[in-house]
C-alpha positions as CSV (number, residue, x, y, z in Angstrom):
1,M,16.6,-159.3,-55.7
2,K,17.8,-162.4,-57.6
3,E,19.5,-164.0,-54.4
4,Y,16.3,-163.8,-52.5
5,D,14.2,-165.1,-55.4
6,E,16.3,-168.3,-55.2
7,K,15.2,-168.8,-51.5
8,T,12.6,-171.5,-50.7
9,T,9.2,-170.3,-49.7
10,G,9.7,-171.2,-46.1
11,Y,12.5,-168.6,-45.8
12,F,9.8,-165.8,-45.9
13,E,6.9,-167.6,-44.1
14,F,7.5,-167.6,-40.4
15,D,5.9,-166.9,-37.1
16,R,8.2,-165.4,-34.5
17,Q,6.3,-165.9,-31.2
18,D,9.6,-165.5,-29.3
19,V,9.6,-161.8,-29.7
20,L,6.3,-161.3,-27.9
21,P,7.8,-160.8,-24.5
22,Y,9.7,-157.9,-25.9
23,L,6.7,-156.0,-27.1
24,P,5.1,-153.3,-25.1
25,L,1.5,-154.1,-24.2
26,T,0.4,-150.8,-25.6
27,A,1.8,-151.4,-29.0
28,D,-0.7,-149.9,-31.5
29,R,1.2,-148.8,-34.4
30,I,3.7,-151.5,-35.5
31,C,5.9,-151.7,-38.5
32,E,8.1,-154.6,-39.5
33,I,11.1,-154.3,-41.8
34,G,11.7,-157.6,-43.7
35,C,8.2,-158.9,-43.0
36,G,8.3,-161.7,-45.4
37,T,4.8,-162.8,-46.0
38,G,3.5,-160.8,-43.0
39,K,2.7,-163.9,-40.8
40,T,4.5,-162.6,-37.6
41,L,3.1,-159.1,-37.8
42,A,-0.4,-160.4,-38.4
43,G,-0.4,-162.6,-35.4
44,I,0.9,-159.7,-33.4
45,K,-1.8,-157.2,-34.7
46,R,-4.4,-159.8,-33.7
47,K,-3.0,-160.4,-30.3
48,Y,-2.4,-156.7,-29.4
49,Q,-5.3,-155.4,-31.6
50,A,-3.2,-153.0,-33.0
51,S,-4.6,-150.3,-35.2
52,L,-2.0,-150.1,-37.7
53,A,0.4,-152.9,-39.0
54,I,2.8,-152.1,-41.8
55,G,5.2,-154.4,-43.5
56,F,8.0,-153.9,-45.9
57,D,10.2,-156.4,-47.7
58,I,12.3,-156.5,-51.1
59,H,10.8,-159.8,-52.0
60,E,7.7,-159.1,-54.4
61,Q,6.1,-162.7,-54.1
62,S,6.1,-162.4,-50.3
63,I,4.7,-158.8,-50.2
64,A,1.8,-160.0,-52.4
65,T,0.8,-162.3,-49.5
66,A,1.6,-159.9,-46.9
67,R,-0.9,-157.6,-48.5
68,T,-3.7,-160.0,-47.7
69,R,-2.7,-160.0,-44.0
70,L,-1.6,-156.5,-43.0
71,D,-2.9,-153.0,-43.3
72,R,-0.3,-151.8,-45.5
73,A,2.5,-153.9,-47.2
74,E,5.0,-152.6,-49.9
75,V,8.1,-153.6,-51.7
76,I,10.9,-151.3,-50.2
77,D,14.6,-151.5,-50.1
78,I,15.0,-149.9,-46.8
79,E,18.6,-148.9,-47.7
80,A,17.6,-147.3,-51.1
81,I,14.8,-144.9,-50.3
82,D,13.4,-143.1,-47.2
83,L,10.5,-144.6,-45.4
84,P,7.0,-143.3,-46.6
85,E,5.6,-140.3,-44.8
86,Y,2.8,-142.3,-43.4
87,V,5.3,-144.2,-41.3
88,H,5.6,-141.9,-38.1
89,D,4.9,-142.1,-34.5
90,V,5.8,-145.8,-34.5
91,D,5.3,-147.8,-31.2
92,V,7.4,-150.7,-32.4
93,F,9.6,-151.5,-35.4
94,L,10.4,-155.1,-35.9
95,C,13.7,-156.1,-37.6
96,L,13.9,-159.9,-37.2
97,D,16.9,-161.5,-38.7
98,V,17.1,-158.4,-41.0
99,L,20.0,-156.2,-40.0
100,E,22.8,-158.5,-41.0
101,H,21.5,-158.6,-44.6
102,L,22.1,-154.8,-44.9
103,R,25.2,-152.9,-46.1
104,D,24.8,-150.2,-43.5
105,P,22.5,-151.3,-40.7
106,W,23.7,-148.4,-38.5
107,S,22.0,-145.9,-40.9
108,V,18.8,-147.8,-40.9
109,I,18.7,-148.0,-37.0
110,K,19.1,-144.2,-37.2
111,A,16.4,-143.7,-39.8
112,L,13.9,-145.9,-37.7
113,H,14.8,-144.0,-34.5
114,A,13.8,-140.8,-36.2
115,R,10.1,-142.4,-36.9
116,L,9.6,-143.7,-33.3
117,R,7.4,-142.0,-30.8
118,R,8.9,-141.3,-27.4
119,G,8.6,-144.7,-25.5
120,G,8.6,-146.6,-28.9
121,C,11.3,-149.2,-29.5
122,I,13.0,-151.3,-32.0
123,V,12.9,-155.0,-31.5
124,A,15.5,-156.9,-33.5
125,S,16.8,-160.5,-33.6
126,I,20.6,-160.8,-34.7
127,P,22.4,-164.0,-35.3
128,N,25.4,-164.5,-33.2
129,V,28.5,-165.5,-35.2
130,R,30.2,-166.7,-32.0
131,H,28.0,-169.9,-31.9
132,Y,29.9,-173.0,-31.7
133,S,28.6,-174.3,-35.0
134,V,30.5,-171.3,-36.8
135,S,33.4,-170.7,-34.3
136,F,34.5,-174.2,-33.8
137,G,34.6,-174.9,-37.4
138,L,36.7,-171.8,-38.1
139,L,38.9,-172.4,-35.2
140,F,39.6,-176.1,-35.6
141,A,38.9,-176.7,-39.2
142,G,39.5,-173.5,-41.0
143,Q,35.8,-173.7,-42.4
144,W,33.7,-170.7,-43.2
145,D,31.2,-172.4,-45.5
146,L,28.2,-170.0,-46.7
147,K,24.8,-171.7,-46.8
148,D,21.2,-171.0,-48.1
149,A,20.0,-170.1,-44.5
150,G,21.2,-170.0,-41.0
151,L,24.1,-168.3,-39.3
152,L,26.1,-168.4,-42.3
153,D,23.3,-167.4,-45.0
154,R,25.1,-166.4,-48.2
155,T,22.9,-163.2,-48.1
156,H,24.5,-161.9,-44.8
157,L,26.6,-158.9,-45.3
158,R,27.3,-158.2,-41.6
159,F,28.3,-160.5,-38.6
160,F,27.7,-159.7,-35.1
161,V,28.4,-161.0,-31.4
162,R,26.7,-160.1,-28.4
163,K,28.7,-156.8,-27.8
164,T,28.4,-155.5,-31.4
165,A,24.9,-156.3,-31.7
166,I,24.0,-154.3,-28.6
167,E,26.5,-151.4,-30.1
168,L,24.4,-151.4,-33.3
169,M,21.0,-151.0,-31.3
170,S,22.3,-148.2,-29.2
171,S,24.2,-146.4,-32.0
172,S,21.7,-143.8,-32.7
173,G,21.1,-143.0,-29.0
174,L,18.4,-145.4,-28.2
175,T,18.6,-147.2,-24.9
176,V,19.0,-150.9,-24.9
177,D,16.7,-152.2,-22.0
178,A,16.5,-156.0,-22.8
179,V,18.7,-158.6,-24.2
180,G,17.3,-162.1,-24.6
181,V,18.8,-165.3,-26.2
182,N,17.4,-167.8,-28.4
183,Y,19.1,-171.3,-28.6
184,R,19.1,-173.7,-31.6
185,R,18.6,-176.8,-29.2
186,R,17.2,-177.5,-25.7
187,R,20.5,-179.0,-24.9
188,D,22.3,-175.7,-25.7
189,R,20.0,-173.9,-23.3
190,V,20.7,-176.6,-20.5
191,M,24.6,-176.4,-21.2
192,T,24.3,-172.8,-20.6
193,M,22.5,-173.4,-17.2
194,I,25.1,-176.0,-16.3
195,T,28.0,-173.8,-16.9
196,A,26.2,-170.9,-15.0
197,G,26.0,-168.9,-18.1
198,V,29.9,-168.6,-18.6
199,F,29.6,-170.0,-22.0
200,Q,26.3,-168.4,-22.9
201,D,27.8,-166.6,-25.8
202,V,29.0,-169.9,-27.4
203,F,25.5,-171.5,-27.2
204,A,23.5,-168.4,-28.1
205,L,22.1,-168.8,-31.7
206,Q,20.8,-165.3,-31.7
207,Y,20.2,-162.2,-29.7
208,V,16.9,-160.6,-29.2
209,I,17.4,-157.1,-28.4
210,R,15.1,-154.2,-27.6
211,A,16.2,-150.6,-28.0
212,T,13.8,-147.8,-26.7
213,R,13.6,-144.0,-27.5
214,V,13.5,-142.5,-24.0
């Protein structure tokens, strides 16, 4: 897609170590939706000695790199076609900063749910549009300026706060059993602690949510 071709290379090359605490130690079949160049998933495969690491993305250049790192990597628009038949009995689906880019993320969660083994999970990171960098500008300056990346990435189609992010992840019947927070700066974490968590949803940059098929 043209809008993603205009992104810088760094947009697709990332290593999300922050999601490791949310992964089951027995994760063996892992699939990442929006895998970029596969750097995150390749690291997880090594750490967990997973037997299968599959990545999908709509960005062809990134998938070319991902094919050198993963067991399988394909260019797929998750909203346009069904997942390949070989994607089944999955232990973990990763959707890291992906769901907000979709027209109908609820349908995608339902489709992934169907391919999970019992006890398997979806781990997603979802930006928090209530973050002060967005909400203060909107409230006090009437600003809603789209950018090339970040909370107001111009390719975002959906926006979430904590409540609606959790509702999305549980919409197909999965059980949300972990909700974590990532912060933009250390001071934001400190401010959350000082205020006893009362303003956590203002300082949270994104939520990391695990939803499990019980």
